[in-house]
N, C-alpha and C positions, 0 to 999 in steps of 0.2 A: 854739062853731060849732053852732048850734041844728040839732037833730034828726039830725046826722051823727055816726056814732062814728068816732074816730080811734084808730088803732093805731100806736104808735111802735116801730120795729124797729132793731135794730142787731146787729152782730156783733163779738166781741172776743177776744183771745188775750193773756194775760200782761199785763194792764192794772192790775196790783195798785197802781201809784203813781199812776195817774190816775183810776181808776173811781169814787171816791167824789166827785170834783169834778164828773165827768160825771153822775152820778146826781142830785147836789145841783141841777146846772143844769137837770134835768128837773123836780124837785120844785118849783123857783121859776118854772116857767112861768106866764105870765098866762093861757093857755089849757092846763089840764092834759089830757094824753092819757088816754083811756078806758083803755087797757091799754099796758103796755110789754113787749116780748117781746125777749129777749136770747138769741143763740145763741153759746155759749163753745166755741172750738175745741179745748179741753183744757188750760186754764190750770192752772199748778201753783205759782202764786205768791201765792195768798191771794185772788185775783180773786173767785171763787166765794164765798167766806165773806163778803166785804164786800158782795156783791150780796144775799146772804140776810138781812144786817142792814138793809137797806133796804125789805124786803118789808112793813113796817109803815107805811112812808111812801108808797110807791108801788104801784099795781096791777101788780106784776111777775110775770112768769113767765120761767123760765129753761130753755134747751134746751141740752143738753151733747152737742156732736157731735165728739169728738176727731178731729183731722186734717182736718176739713171746710175748704174754701176759703170765701172771702166770699160767692161767689154761692150755694154750697150752704147756708151758714148763713142768708143773707137768704131765699132761697126757703122754708126750713123754717120760719123765723119767720113769714113772709107766709101760708104755708099755715094755721098755727095762727091767724092773726089773725081775729077776728070783725068788725072794723072795715070800713066802706065805704071808708074813706080810709086809705091807709097813708103814714106820714111815715118817711123813712130817713135815718140819720145814723151816724156812726161814734163808737164808745165812746172814742177818744183825744182827742175834742173837748170844747168846752165851748159850750153853747148860749146865745145871747143870750136875755134873759128873755121877749122876745115872739116867739122864733123860731116856736113852733108855731102860734101865733095868726095870724102874718103868712104863713106857707107854706100854711096851709090855707084861708084867707080866700078866694083866687081860686077854688077848687074849690067852695066854696058858691055862688060866682057863676056856676058853670058850665064852668069849666076842667077839663081831664082830668089834666093834669100841671103842676106848679109847679116851676120851678128856682130854688131859693133861692141864696145867695152865702156866701162864707167869707172870712174876713180871718185874718191872722197873729196868733197870739198869741206873739209873739217876746218873748224875756226874755234875750237876750243879743246882743252885737253880731253874732256869726256868724249867729244866727237872723234878725237884722233885715236882714242883706245877702242871706241867701238868700231872704226874703221879698220884698225889693226886685227880686230878679232873676227870680222865678218867679211872683209873684201879681200879675195886672193889676189896676188899679183898676176900680171899677164902670163908670165913663165909657169905659174901654177895650173893655167887653164889646159884643159885637153879638148882641142877643137874639134874632134870627132864625135864627142858626146855632149859638148857644151850646149846648154839650153838657155838662150839669151833673155834677158829681161827686155820688155818693150819700152824702156827707157832709151834703149839704143838698138834700133832694128829697122831694117828696110827690106822690102819684098816686091816682087811683081804683084800687081792687082790680081791677076789671074791666079795666083798661088793662094791667095786669101780667099777668093772664090771657090777654088778646089775644096778647101778644108771646110768651108761653110762659115767662115769668119771666127771672130773670137767667141768662145763660149760663154753665153750670156747668163748661164745658170750658175756659174762659179763666181764667188765674190772676192776671193783672195789669193788663188793660184792659177787665175787665167792666163798668165804668161807661160807658165810651165805647160799647161794643156795645149795652148797654141802652138808653142815652138816644137812640141813632140809631134803635133799633127803635121806641121811644116816640113819636119825632118822625114815623115813617112810618105811625102808626095813623091820623092825620087829625084827631084830637081837638085841642082848644084847649090850646096849649102856652104857658105864661106864665112870664115872667122876673120874679121878685120880689126886688129888690135889697135890701130891709129884712129879709127873712128871713136873719139872719147866724148863721154857725157860726164859732167861733174855734178854730184849730188850731195845734199847735206845727211850725214848719218844721224840716228837717233841720238837724242840728247840726255836720255835718262834710261836706267835699266828697266824701268816699268814699261815705257814706251816700246824699248827694245824687245821685251817678253811678249807684249802684244802683237808686235809685227810678226815674230817668228813662230809665235803660237797660231796665228791665223793661217799663215803659209802651211804650217804643219797640219792643222784641221782639213784644209782643202786638200792636201795630198794624201791623207788619210782617206777622205771620202772618195777621191778617185782611184785610190788603191795605187799610187805612185810610190815606189820605194827607192830610197837613195841611201848611199853609204852614211851620211851623216846621221840618219834615224838609227841604223844598225849601231853606230858609235854610242849614240845617247843611251839605247837600250842596254848595250853591253856595260857601259859606264855605271849606269843607274842599277843595274842587277848586282854588280859586283860589290858596290858600296852598300847597298842595302843587305845584302848577304853577311859582309863582313861586320856591319853594325849588329845585325842579329846574333852572330857567332860571339861577338863581343859582350854581350849581355851575359854570357856564361863562362867566356875565356877570354881574359884581359889581353892576351897576346894578340888578338885579333885587332885590337885598337891600333897596335904598333904597325901592323901590315897596313891598316887602313890610312893612317897618318903617312906612311911612306908613299902609298899610291896617290893620295891627295897631293903630296909634294911633287911628285913626277908629273902629275896632271898640270899642276900650275907652272912649273918650270918649263914644260913643253909648249905651253902657250905663250908664256913671256918670251921665250927664245924665238918662236915662230913669229911673234910681233915684232921683235927687233930685226929680224931678217927681212920683213916687209918694210922696213924704215922707220918704224915708231921709236921715239925717244925712251929712255929708261923708265921714266915715270908713266908715260902711256902704256908702255909694255906691261908694267905692273897692273896697271888699271884695266887692261885687256882681259886679265883673267876672270875677274867677275862678270865681264860682258860674256865671255865664253860660257861661262858656268850657266848664266841666264839663258843663253841660246840653246844649250844642251837640255836644260830643264823645260824650255818652251817646246823643244822637238818632242821630248818625252810625252808630255801631257797633251799636247796638241794633236800628235799623231795618233795616239791611244783614243783620244776623244773623237778624231775624225773616223777612225775604223769602227768604232761603236756606233757612231751615227749612221754611217753607211750600212751597217748590219741591221739597225733598227729601220731604217728606210726600206731596206729590201724585205724584211719580215712583213712589215706593215702593207707593202704593196702586194705581197702574197696573199695576206687575208683579204685585202680589198678586192682582189681579183676573184676570190672564192665566194664572195658574198653574192 
């Protein structure tokens, strides 16, 4: 990227098992970053030692901020960055060889923000099932409304300054809030599907539930409403209503069973269209059910917590 300095930043915590693969993927980039700034949240598993071992291979800087969240870590790294362009990713990922070249090219042509993409680095049947349930294909993305994850994102540093950086009071959905703010700056916002980052999906339904529950709690607290929450509430309401009617009228259970079958078939077919095998497509159904339940309970809790905080603040001001 001629004449423009690019700073790659990332946060990490306890990444000892995958940090070498991540750093190696940076080293092999077709467009090498001018500097790499990593913020560690207090790793104790050897992560920091591995990073120090790569300082002869990459222009690395390490910031250690024990207990920091992702927003605090990213902001700290970006403040130190000297580049005009900031490329952000996650240390638990693996970058495609041309990722940095692809994600910064539109900025050279005048864009302010570039949303890259991500694909599953699935290494087991469970991971393939979770990926099919939760990761849309590029053709399913609507570029005009897409809110990118910070595992694949680049922007001019001035855009970050304009929105006040990543929101440090948010612990789980900071990507969504930050991307919404970037879209509101009025600068050119480009979707670059060829800028690909690979990441490992969750390996169990329990960890999948926690992941999407936390996202939903954060969105609920911020009042962000997306179609997947409407779907979760609609499905939940219909199933509860039919189950209640079934207590006095057994025919309702037939309707409930038919709807449940349609629900399962829909997501199994969608997973097949996304390239999953037959067995992975079947296993993607419980993964999707888990995500819907997480959305339902997480968003509800987030809205309740937001309401509680507002009422508490009103009483506090009145004292």
